[in-house]
C-alpha positions as a printed Julia matrix, in Angstrom:
252×3 Matrix{Float64}:
 49.85  202.08  100.77
 50.83  205.67  100.24
 51.56  205.21   96.57
 50.83  208.73   95.4
 48.65  207.54   92.54
 51.65  205.9    90.78
 50.96  202.15   90.83
 48.01  199.78   91.15
 46.89  197.91   94.26
 47.9   194.54   92.94
 51.37  195.74   92.0
 51.85  197.17   95.46
 50.56  194.03   97.13
 53.05  191.99   95.12
 55.85  194.38   96.13
 55.14  194.22   99.9
 54.92  190.43   99.71
 58.5   190.42   98.37
 59.46  192.54  101.38
 57.93  190.08  103.82
 55.06  192.4   104.69
 51.34  191.54  104.61
 49.17  194.62  105.03
 47.97  197.33  102.61
 46.32  200.56  103.63
 44.03  201.8   100.84
 43.58  205.52  100.44
 40.08  206.38   99.38
 41.31  209.42   97.41
 43.51  207.14   95.28
 40.65  204.73   94.71
 38.39  207.6    93.7
 40.82  208.73   91.02
 41.24  205.24   89.6
 37.68  203.9    89.85
 38.52  200.4    88.66
 40.63  199.95   91.79
 37.57  200.5    93.98
 35.75  197.37   92.92
 35.24  195.28   96.06
 35.3   191.95   94.25
 38.71  192.78   92.7
 40.14  193.95   96.02
 38.96  190.81   97.79
 40.65  188.71   95.1
 43.94  190.64   95.49
 43.86  190.19   99.26
 43.27  186.42   98.92
 45.84  185.85   96.2
 48.52  187.92   97.81
 47.68  187.0   101.41
 47.34  190.6   102.6
 44.94  192.41  104.92
 43.47  195.87  104.37
 42.67  199.03  106.23
 41.06  202.02  104.48
 42.02  205.65  104.95
 38.88  207.83  104.6
 39.11  210.95  102.45
 40.87  213.87  104.19
 42.21  216.12  101.45
 39.41  218.54  100.55
 37.18  216.8   103.05
 36.83  218.75  106.34
 34.81  217.06  109.1
 34.42  220.44  110.8
 33.35  222.42  107.75
 31.34  225.47  108.79
 29.16  225.03  105.72
 26.64  222.39  106.68
 26.04  221.14  103.13
 29.83  220.69  102.63
 30.13  219.0   106.02
 27.39  216.62  104.98
 29.42  215.81  101.87
 32.34  214.81  104.05
 30.06  212.57  106.12
 28.88  210.92  102.91
 32.46  210.37  101.69
 33.56  208.79  105.0
 30.42  206.59  105.05
 31.34  205.44  101.54
 34.83  204.5   102.73
 33.28  202.59  105.58
 30.98  200.73  103.24
 33.95  199.78  101.01
 35.88  198.6   104.06
 33.0   196.38  105.14
 32.67  194.97  101.67
 36.37  193.95  101.49
 36.64  192.77  105.14
 39.06  195.56  106.05
 40.26  195.8   109.61
 39.4   199.45  110.1
 38.81  202.88  108.63
 41.14  205.76  109.43
 39.61  209.21  109.84
 40.88  212.68  110.84
 39.3   214.75  113.55
 39.65  218.05  111.82
 41.31  221.43  111.94
 40.54  225.0   112.99
 42.73  227.74  111.63
 44.25  229.73  114.45
 43.45  233.06  112.82
 39.71  232.36  113.21
 37.87  233.98  116.16
 37.3   231.71  119.16
 33.62  231.24  118.48
 34.37  230.07  114.92
 37.02  227.63  116.19
 34.47  226.29  118.7
 31.88  225.84  115.94
 34.38  224.0   113.71
 35.16  221.6   116.53
 31.44  221.05  117.25
 30.88  220.29  113.55
 33.81  217.76  113.6
 32.39  216.08  116.64
 29.04  215.64  114.89
 30.73  214.24  111.82
 32.78  211.66  113.72
 29.81  210.64  115.89
 27.65  209.98  112.81
 30.34  208.08  111.04
 31.28  206.0   114.08
 27.67  204.87  114.41
 27.59  203.95  110.76
 30.84  201.97  111.18
 29.4   200.11  114.12
 26.36  199.22  112.0
 28.69  197.86  109.26
 30.9   196.04  111.74
 34.11  197.99  110.92
 35.91  200.04  113.6
 36.4   203.75  112.8
 39.87  204.78  113.93
 40.42  208.42  114.82
 43.97  209.58  114.02
 46.12  212.04  115.95
 47.03  214.88  113.59
 50.0   217.29  113.92
 49.76  220.85  115.02
 51.23  223.52  112.73
 51.92  227.22  113.17
 48.55  228.19  111.62
 46.36  225.15  112.33
 44.95  223.85  115.57
 44.27  220.09  115.32
 41.57  218.66  117.54
 43.5   215.43  118.13
 47.16  216.62  118.25
 47.81  215.83  121.9
 46.62  213.07  124.24
 44.59  215.6   126.22
 42.84  217.05  123.18
 42.21  213.57  121.78
 40.69  212.39  125.07
 38.4   215.45  125.23
 37.33  214.97  121.64
 36.5   211.29  122.22
 34.49  212.21  125.29
 32.43  214.73  123.28
 31.83  212.28  120.5
 30.45  209.97  123.15
 30.27  206.61  121.35
 31.32  203.2   122.62
 35.04  202.51  122.46
 34.39  199.41  120.36
 32.87  201.62  117.65
 35.51  204.36  117.73
 39.12  203.24  118.11
 42.33  205.07  117.4
 45.1   205.38  114.83
 48.4   206.39  116.4
 50.59  208.24  113.92
 54.08  208.41  115.43
 55.31  210.94  112.88
 52.45  213.33  113.62
 53.19  213.05  117.36
 56.89  213.76  116.8
 56.19  216.8   114.55
 53.87  218.16  117.26
 56.53  217.71  119.95
 54.73  214.9   121.75
 56.31  211.56  122.6
 54.12  208.87  120.98
 54.52  206.82  124.21
 52.21  209.37  125.88
 49.47  208.23  123.53
 50.23  204.6   124.22
 50.15  205.16  127.97
 46.89  207.09  127.79
 44.93  204.98  125.35
 46.61  201.55  125.29
 44.08  199.03  123.91
 42.14  201.67  122.01
 45.0   202.03  119.48
 43.99  199.74  116.63
 46.23  201.02  113.83
 49.74  202.48  113.88
 51.14  204.77  111.19
 54.93  204.4   111.23
 57.26  207.05  109.73
 59.86  209.57  110.87
 60.72  213.27  110.48
 62.99  215.99  111.87
 60.6   216.93  114.62
 59.17  219.87  112.72
 57.98  218.81  109.24
 55.68  215.92  108.37
 58.23  214.43  105.99
 57.15  210.78  106.19
 60.78  209.65  106.23
 61.75  206.0   106.65
 61.64  204.6   110.21
 64.15  201.67  110.33
 63.22  201.05  113.98
 59.59  200.41  113.04
 59.53  196.87  114.42
 60.47  198.01  117.94
 58.06  200.93  117.75
 55.24  198.69  116.54
 55.92  196.23  119.31
 55.69  199.0   121.91
 52.39  200.28  120.53
 50.82  196.85  120.11
 48.29  197.83  117.4
 46.47  195.22  115.37
 47.64  196.81  112.09
 50.93  198.59  111.31
 51.43  200.78  108.23
 54.77  201.98  106.9
 53.5   205.39  105.72
 56.29  206.21  103.28
 56.29  208.07   99.98
 58.18  205.55   97.85
 59.0   201.88   97.5
 62.67  202.68   98.18
 61.71  204.19  101.56
 59.87  200.94  102.44
 62.95  199.01  101.41
 65.13  201.14  103.69
 62.76  200.5   106.58
 62.79  196.77  106.07
 66.57  196.67  105.66
 67.04  198.78  108.77
 68.96  201.46  106.89
 68.24  205.14  106.18
 70.91  205.23  103.49
 69.97  205.66   99.84
 69.74  202.3    98.06
């Protein structure tokens, strides 16, 4: 549910039901802006009445897991833990989290420190998620010209997971096929490397350079290849979702 703050959860759940879809990914940032949407009882009612399941995307804008300022990093931990608690309260299938970024202009020792901070954050949050019975799902991010993502390639993701060092049942993965494409990595490499660890798939397309979140009309075949428990059409508009479901990239 990448609704860009425009509509309510229930309206979106009704819309995807009309499309023959049955899953909503809630973005914590959206829920924080519209506080009434965060009420667990209300979200459970919507799920039951509309026959949808949930995942929750933890805060990532303005929330850096590798923040060099320890007090700010701790704030990110608190925000992710809050998203985990909400997910547990609404029986969500998982919580998506980013592994963080180091700007390439930073000296090497600073980039190393940022990564170490991010590892600490994800380790703490994965243990909290295990206590609450909700899998934390680390997402592959895309590299950019000025940002080094700790999870952009299968090799970096594997090394990051190893350093976090928690049980695979507590820390699963979100495979974002658009992020992989924009980084120049075939998403199949993630599938081959991690297989059953991939719990959530983010499905969208781009030109191989930008993170445009364009429609992906072949999403059914891609989802079948990945085999994740939850699949999210991570579009920017309802019309884009319609184009995916209809199998067309043309304007409606």
